[in-house]
C-alpha positions as CSV (number, residue, x, y, z in Angstrom):
1,M,2.9,-11.6,-0.4
2,T,0.9,-14.4,-2.1
3,D,-1.8,-13.6,-4.7
4,Q,-4.9,-15.8,-4.9
5,K,-7.5,-16.6,-7.4
6,T,-9.3,-13.4,-8.3
7,P,-11.9,-12.5,-5.7
8,R,-15.0,-10.8,-6.9
9,S,-16.0,-8.5,-3.9
10,L,-15.3,-5.4,-6.0
11,P,-16.9,-4.6,-9.3
12,L,-14.5,-5.8,-12.0
13,S,-14.6,-2.5,-13.9
14,E,-13.6,-0.6,-10.8
15,A,-10.9,-3.1,-9.9
16,M,-9.5,-2.8,-13.5
17,T,-9.3,1.0,-13.1
18,I,-7.4,0.7,-9.8
19,A,-5.1,-2.0,-11.2
20,A,-4.3,0.1,-14.3
21,Q,-3.4,3.1,-12.0
22,A,-1.3,0.8,-9.8
23,I,0.6,-0.4,-12.9
24,S,1.3,3.2,-13.9
25,E,2.9,3.8,-10.5
26,V,5.1,0.8,-10.9
27,I,6.3,1.9,-14.3
28,E,7.1,5.3,-12.7
29,G,9.3,3.5,-10.2
30,R,7.2,2.9,-7.2
31,S,7.0,-0.4,-5.3
32,L,3.8,-2.3,-5.9
33,T,3.8,-3.3,-2.3
34,E,3.6,0.3,-1.3
35,V,0.8,1.0,-3.7
36,L,-1.2,-2.0,-2.6
37,D,-0.7,-1.1,1.1
38,Q,-2.8,2.0,0.5
39,L,-5.9,0.1,-0.7
40,D,-8.9,-0.7,1.5
41,A,-9.2,-4.3,2.7
42,H,-12.1,-5.0,0.2
43,E,-10.1,-3.6,-2.7
44,R,-6.7,-5.2,-2.2
45,P,-7.3,-8.9,-3.0
46,I,-8.7,-8.5,-6.5
47,V,-6.5,-5.5,-7.4
48,Q,-3.4,-7.5,-6.3
49,S,-4.5,-10.5,-8.3
50,L,-5.0,-8.3,-11.4
51,T,-1.7,-6.4,-11.1
52,F,0.3,-9.5,-10.4
53,D,-1.0,-11.3,-13.5
54,T,-0.6,-8.1,-15.6
55,L,3.1,-7.8,-14.8
56,R,3.7,-11.5,-15.3
57,K,2.1,-11.4,-18.7
58,W,3.6,-8.1,-19.8
59,V,5.5,-9.2,-22.8
60,R,2.7,-11.2,-24.4
61,S,0.1,-8.5,-23.7
62,H,2.2,-5.9,-25.4
63,E,2.8,-8.1,-28.4
64,L,-1.0,-8.2,-28.8
65,I,-1.4,-4.5,-28.2
66,K,1.2,-3.7,-30.9
67,Q,-0.5,-6.1,-33.3
68,F,-3.8,-4.2,-33.1
69,V,-2.7,-0.7,-32.2
70,P,0.1,0.3,-34.6
71,K,0.7,3.6,-32.8
72,A,1.5,3.1,-29.1
73,P,-1.5,4.3,-27.0
74,P,-1.1,6.7,-24.1
75,P,0.2,5.0,-20.9
76,E,-3.2,5.1,-19.1
77,V,-4.9,3.3,-22.0
78,D,-1.9,0.9,-22.5
79,H,-2.1,-0.2,-18.9
80,L,-5.9,-0.7,-18.9
81,L,-5.5,-2.8,-22.1
82,S,-2.7,-4.8,-20.4
83,V,-4.9,-5.6,-17.4
84,A,-7.7,-6.7,-19.6
85,I,-5.5,-8.8,-21.9
86,A,-3.9,-10.5,-18.8
87,L,-7.4,-11.5,-17.8
88,F,-7.9,-13.1,-21.2
89,L,-4.5,-14.9,-21.0
90,Q,-5.0,-16.2,-17.5
91,S,-8.4,-17.6,-18.5
92,N,-6.8,-19.2,-21.5
93,S,-4.1,-20.8,-19.4
94,D,-6.2,-22.2,-16.5
95,G,-9.6,-22.5,-18.2
96,K,-11.2,-20.5,-15.4
97,G,-12.0,-16.8,-14.8
98,Y,-14.2,-14.4,-16.7
99,A,-15.9,-14.9,-20.0
100,A,-14.5,-12.9,-22.9
101,H,-17.6,-10.7,-23.3
102,T,-17.5,-9.8,-19.6
103,I,-13.9,-8.7,-19.8
104,V,-14.6,-6.5,-22.8
105,D,-17.7,-5.0,-21.2
106,Q,-16.0,-4.3,-17.9
107,A,-12.9,-2.8,-19.6
108,V,-15.1,-0.4,-21.6
109,R,-17.0,0.5,-18.4
110,S,-13.6,1.1,-16.7
111,C,-12.8,3.8,-19.3
112,D,-15.6,5.9,-17.9
113,E,-14.2,5.7,-14.3
114,Y,-10.9,7.4,-15.1
115,E,-10.7,10.7,-17.0
116,P,-7.6,9.9,-19.1
117,T,-9.3,6.9,-20.6
118,M,-12.8,8.2,-21.2
119,Y,-12.0,9.1,-24.8
120,A,-10.7,5.6,-25.6
121,K,-13.8,3.5,-25.1
122,G,-14.1,2.8,-28.8
123,M,-10.5,1.7,-29.3
124,V,-10.5,-0.4,-26.1
125,N,-13.7,-2.1,-27.2
126,A,-12.3,-2.8,-30.7
127,V,-8.9,-4.0,-29.6
128,L,-10.2,-6.3,-26.9
129,R,-12.8,-7.9,-29.2
130,K,-10.0,-8.8,-31.6
131,V,-7.9,-10.1,-28.8
132,S,-10.8,-12.2,-27.4
133,L,-11.2,-14.0,-30.8
134,L,-7.5,-15.0,-30.5
135,V,-7.3,-15.9,-26.9
136,Q,-10.8,-17.2,-26.3
137,P,-11.9,-18.3,-29.8
138,P,-15.3,-19.9,-30.6
139,E,-15.8,-23.6,-29.8
140,G,-13.7,-25.8,-32.0
141,E,-11.3,-23.1,-33.2
142,K,-7.6,-23.1,-32.3
143,R,-6.7,-21.3,-29.2
144,Y,-4.0,-18.6,-29.0
145,P,-0.9,-20.5,-27.6
146,P,0.0,-19.5,-24.1
147,D,3.5,-18.1,-23.6
148,P,5.2,-19.6,-20.5
149,I,7.9,-16.9,-20.6
150,S,5.8,-13.7,-20.9
151,M,7.3,-11.9,-17.9
152,F,9.2,-8.7,-18.6
153,L,12.9,-8.7,-17.8
154,P,15.4,-5.9,-18.7
155,P,17.9,-7.0,-21.3
156,W,20.8,-6.8,-18.8
157,W,18.9,-9.1,-16.4
158,R,18.0,-11.7,-19.1
159,A,21.7,-11.6,-20.3
160,S,22.9,-12.3,-16.8
161,L,20.7,-15.3,-16.4
162,K,21.7,-16.7,-19.8
163,K,25.4,-16.3,-18.9
164,N,25.3,-17.7,-15.4
165,Y,22.6,-20.4,-15.9
166,P,22.9,-21.5,-19.6
167,K,20.9,-24.7,-19.0
168,A,18.5,-23.5,-16.4
169,W,17.6,-19.9,-17.2
170,Q,14.5,-20.7,-19.3
171,A,13.1,-23.0,-16.6
172,M,13.7,-20.3,-14.1
173,L,11.8,-17.7,-16.1
174,I,8.9,-20.1,-16.7
175,Q,8.7,-20.8,-12.9
176,Q,8.9,-17.1,-11.9
177,A,6.1,-16.3,-14.4
178,Q,3.7,-18.5,-12.5
179,R,1.5,-17.7,-9.5
180,A,3.6,-18.5,-6.5
181,P,2.4,-21.3,-4.2
182,L,1.3,-20.6,-0.6
183,I,3.7,-22.3,1.7
184,L,3.3,-22.3,5.5
185,R,5.8,-22.7,8.4
186,V,4.1,-24.4,11.4
187,N,5.0,-22.8,14.8
188,A,6.8,-25.7,16.5
189,R,6.1,-24.2,19.9
190,Q,2.4,-24.8,19.3
191,Y,2.0,-27.8,16.9
192,T,3.9,-30.5,15.1
193,R,3.5,-30.4,11.3
194,D,1.3,-33.5,11.4
195,E,-0.9,-31.9,14.0
196,Y,-1.4,-28.7,12.0
197,Q,-1.9,-30.6,8.8
198,S,-4.7,-32.5,10.5
199,L,-6.3,-29.1,11.4
200,L,-6.1,-28.0,7.8
201,S,-7.7,-31.2,6.7
202,Q,-10.6,-30.7,9.1
203,A,-11.0,-27.2,7.6
204,G,-11.2,-28.6,4.1
205,I,-7.8,-27.2,3.1
206,P,-5.6,-29.9,1.4
207,S,-1.9,-29.7,1.9
208,Q,1.3,-31.7,1.7
209,P,4.6,-31.5,3.6
210,I,7.8,-30.3,2.0
211,E,10.2,-32.8,3.5
212,E,13.5,-31.2,2.4
213,L,15.2,-28.6,0.2
214,A,18.8,-28.6,-1.0
215,G,19.4,-31.8,1.0
216,I,18.3,-30.1,4.3
217,K,15.4,-31.5,6.2
218,L,12.4,-29.2,6.8
219,N,10.3,-30.1,9.8
220,S,7.6,-27.3,9.6
221,A,7.0,-26.6,5.9
222,L,3.6,-27.3,4.3
223,L,2.5,-26.6,0.7
224,L,-1.2,-25.8,0.2
225,H,-2.7,-27.3,-3.0
226,A,-4.6,-24.1,-3.5
227,P,-4.0,-20.7,-1.8
228,V,-6.5,-19.4,0.7
229,P,-6.8,-16.2,2.7
230,V,-4.8,-16.3,5.9
231,V,-8.1,-15.7,7.8
232,E,-9.1,-19.2,6.8
233,L,-6.0,-20.8,8.2
234,P,-6.7,-22.5,11.6
235,G,-5.1,-20.6,14.5
236,F,-3.4,-18.1,12.2
237,Y,-4.1,-15.1,14.5
238,S,-3.1,-17.0,17.6
239,G,0.3,-17.8,16.1
240,A,-0.1,-21.4,15.0
241,V,1.4,-20.8,11.6
242,S,3.2,-18.3,9.3
243,V,3.4,-17.8,5.6
244,Q,7.0,-18.4,4.6
245,D,8.7,-19.7,1.5
246,A,10.5,-23.1,1.8
247,G,13.8,-21.5,0.8
248,A,13.5,-18.8,3.5
249,Q,12.8,-21.5,6.1
250,L,16.4,-22.8,5.6
251,A,17.9,-19.8,7.3
252,A,17.0,-20.6,10.9
253,I,17.7,-24.3,10.4
254,L,21.2,-23.6,9.0
255,L,22.0,-21.2,11.9
256,D,20.7,-23.8,14.4
257,P,20.1,-21.5,17.4
258,Q,20.5,-23.0,20.9
259,A,19.0,-22.0,24.2
260,G,21.0,-19.2,25.9
261,E,22.9,-18.1,22.8
262,R,23.0,-14.4,21.9
263,V,21.7,-14.1,18.3
264,L,21.5,-11.2,15.9
265,D,19.1,-10.9,13.0
266,A,20.9,-8.1,11.3
267,C,18.3,-7.0,8.7
268,A,15.2,-8.4,10.3
269,A,12.0,-6.9,8.8
270,P,9.4,-8.1,8.4
271,G,10.5,-10.6,11.1
272,G,9.8,-14.0,9.6
273,K,13.3,-15.4,10.1
274,T,13.5,-13.7,13.6
275,A,10.4,-15.6,14.6
276,H,11.6,-18.9,13.2
277,L,14.8,-18.6,15.2
278,L,12.8,-18.0,18.4
279,E,10.4,-20.9,17.5
280,L,13.5,-23.2,17.5
281,A,15.2,-22.0,20.7
282,D,15.0,-19.7,23.7
283,C,17.9,-17.6,22.6
284,E,18.7,-14.0,23.5
285,M,17.6,-12.3,20.3
286,V,18.3,-8.9,18.8
287,A,16.3,-8.0,15.7
288,L,17.8,-5.0,13.9
289,E,16.1,-3.0,11.2
290,L,17.0,0.4,9.6
291,D,13.7,1.1,7.9
292,G,11.4,2.6,10.6
293,A,8.3,1.9,8.6
294,R,9.1,-1.8,8.4
295,L,10.3,-2.0,12.0
296,G,6.8,-2.3,13.4
297,K,6.1,-5.4,11.3
298,I,8.7,-7.3,13.4
299,G,6.9,-6.6,16.6
300,G,3.6,-7.4,15.0
301,N,4.8,-10.8,13.9
302,L,6.3,-11.6,17.3
303,D,3.1,-10.6,19.0
304,R,0.9,-12.8,16.8
305,L,3.2,-15.8,17.3
306,R,3.5,-15.1,21.0
307,L,7.2,-15.0,20.9
308,H,7.9,-11.7,22.8
309,S,9.9,-12.1,26.0
310,D,12.5,-10.3,28.1
311,L,15.2,-12.0,25.9
312,V,14.0,-10.3,22.7
313,R,14.9,-6.8,21.6
314,V,13.7,-5.1,18.4
315,I,16.1,-2.2,17.6
316,R,16.2,0.4,14.8
317,G,19.7,0.7,13.5
318,D,22.1,0.5,10.5
319,A,23.7,-3.0,10.3
320,S,26.7,-1.5,8.5
321,K,27.6,0.7,11.5
322,A,28.2,0.1,15.3
323,A,26.3,3.0,16.7
324,W,23.4,0.8,18.0
325,W,25.6,-2.0,19.4
326,D,26.2,-2.4,23.1
327,G,29.6,-4.0,22.5
328,K,28.5,-7.4,23.7
329,P,29.4,-10.0,20.9
330,F,27.0,-12.4,19.4
331,D,27.2,-16.2,19.2
332,K,25.4,-16.3,15.9
333,I,24.4,-13.7,13.3
334,L,21.9,-14.0,10.5
335,L,22.6,-11.5,7.8
336,D,19.7,-11.6,5.3
337,A,21.3,-8.8,3.3
338,P,19.5,-6.1,1.2
339,C,19.7,-7.3,-2.4
340,S,18.1,-7.1,-5.8
341,A,15.3,-9.6,-4.8
342,S,15.8,-11.3,-8.2
343,G,15.0,-14.6,-6.6
344,I,11.5,-13.7,-5.4
345,V,10.0,-12.3,-8.6
346,A,7.2,-14.9,-8.6
347,R,5.9,-13.2,-5.4
348,H,6.9,-9.7,-6.4
349,P,6.5,-9.4,-10.2
350,D,7.1,-5.6,-10.1
351,I,10.8,-6.1,-9.2
352,P,12.1,-6.4,-12.8
353,F,10.4,-3.0,-13.6
354,L,12.1,-1.3,-10.6
355,R,15.7,-2.6,-10.8
356,R,18.5,-1.0,-12.8
357,E,21.8,-2.6,-13.7
358,A,23.7,-0.1,-11.7
359,D,21.8,-1.2,-8.6
360,I,23.7,-4.5,-8.4
361,W,27.0,-2.7,-7.8
362,T,25.4,-0.4,-5.2
363,L,23.9,-3.3,-3.4
364,Q,27.1,-5.3,-3.5
365,Q,28.9,-2.5,-1.7
366,R,26.2,-2.3,0.9
367,Q,26.3,-6.0,1.5
368,R,30.1,-5.9,2.0
369,A,29.8,-3.1,4.5
370,I,27.3,-5.0,6.5
371,L,29.3,-8.2,6.3
372,T,32.4,-6.4,7.6
373,Q,30.6,-4.9,10.5
374,A,28.8,-8.1,11.4
375,W,32.0,-10.0,11.6
376,K,33.4,-7.6,14.1
377,M,30.4,-8.3,16.4
378,L,30.7,-12.1,16.3
379,N,32.3,-14.1,19.1
380,P,35.3,-16.4,18.3
381,E,33.9,-19.8,17.2
382,G,30.6,-18.0,16.4
383,L,28.6,-18.5,13.2
384,L,27.6,-16.0,10.5
385,L,25.0,-17.0,7.9
386,Y,25.0,-14.8,4.8
387,V,21.7,-14.9,2.9
388,T,20.3,-13.1,-0.1
389,C,17.0,-13.7,-2.1
390,S,19.0,-13.1,-5.3
391,V,20.0,-15.3,-8.2
392,F,22.8,-13.0,-9.3
393,P,26.3,-14.3,-8.4
394,E,27.5,-10.8,-7.7
395,E,25.3,-10.9,-4.6
396,G,25.9,-14.5,-3.8
397,E,29.0,-16.6,-4.5
398,H,31.1,-13.6,-5.5
399,Q,30.4,-12.1,-2.1
400,A,31.3,-15.3,-0.3
401,I,34.6,-15.6,-2.1
402,W,35.4,-11.9,-1.4
403,F,34.6,-12.2,2.2
404,A,36.7,-15.4,2.8
405,A,39.6,-13.7,1.0
406,E,39.3,-10.5,3.2
407,H,39.1,-12.4,6.5
408,S,41.7,-14.9,7.2
409,N,39.8,-16.1,10.3
410,A,36.7,-17.0,8.3
411,L,36.2,-20.7,7.9
412,R,33.6,-21.5,5.3
413,L,31.3,-24.3,6.3
414,S,28.8,-26.4,4.3
415,A,25.7,-24.6,3.1
416,P,23.5,-24.8,0.0
417,G,25.0,-21.9,-1.9
418,Q,22.8,-20.9,-4.8
419,I,19.2,-22.3,-4.7
420,L,17.3,-21.6,-7.9
421,P,13.5,-21.0,-8.0
422,T,11.3,-24.1,-8.3
423,E,7.6,-24.8,-7.9
424,V,8.0,-25.0,-4.1
425,N,10.7,-22.3,-3.4
426,D,12.0,-18.9,-4.4
427,G,15.6,-18.3,-5.3
428,F,18.1,-17.9,-2.4
429,Y,21.8,-17.9,-1.7
430,Y,23.3,-19.2,1.5
431,A,26.9,-19.1,2.8
432,L,27.9,-20.1,6.3
433,F,31.1,-18.9,8.1
434,K,32.7,-19.8,11.4
435,K,35.0,-17.3,13.1
436,K,38.3,-18.9,14.0
437,G,40.1,-16.7,16.5
438,P,39.9,-12.9,16.9
């Protein structure tokens, strides 16, 4: 998911009300993606933009709330104030957006649209006027300094980053607190990257190629200078291009599928990596996914990209068990394992609010179970690529070391290992193994 500059198709007061309610659901433990999926098409863009920025600026927003509201307000009021203050902070950082008086006025109107906040109009008005003088001061007065690390992280998460990346952790947090760029993968079956970049240029959409990442050449990656809705991308609905992070595009390249090979994408939804593998070669593909709700997204992506064929099967099944397997081994297996998703916070800023420290151990055991089963289904001389979108070593290098120690016939090949988040990619981990003998 990639948020864009705030669209204005929905009245701001109504959008702020919906965004504040969405934040409440995240704090109660619900995925923001699930919440946003329930919105109407005209509601989602602006609400997504507001909620993303609110979660990214959570720490700084609450410093301001505490400064002007000594006694913590009820959650509904707190979340509305957080949405409004995030709008101030975003306008302060990029010089665009809404005027201060508009944000205050629309936040006060928003109070009337949700019963739990009706009584708080006076407080919301007073607090936001004080905040506006700090964040958007009169001409010539000193602006409130933006905080590049204003994203919430649980103490255990922050401690892990400091321990494992003592020189890089602050740069990681600054990067993950920014709006994620929109990166495309050109469908090589339809266009070369140069050809599609020309189409973008004709449509007035500036872009630049991402030539390589972690020393690996990328032939299909394009970075848009400014995000646009996918409906504006030339040929999107006829399969010319997909939205996919540069780090994620390494998976299919590293596995290097060849025509006629039998390939398994063991945890396939929503199907981006499955599609990329099929764009690169006419292989016999099995896309496996346990989550029935997400299974349909794989087929939808393959349909849009025109990649369905008799050689492609989409199956619902548990990758840690063999019940779904027909017993025929695979030449190559992509295992994009369930993980904390700590590497993709820039695209999913609700993740730090949803994760608990105990989740890491639970996920680690799940990853090991899937790795063990996948190895049994791999042909001798076959390749297994282990991937997570995590920056925690417990889900990355520790797992690769464990796996090599447990399987004497696993030969570890060259792969990037841990890739940290940057301005053009999310955080990923890659380990590649070759099976030597039974």
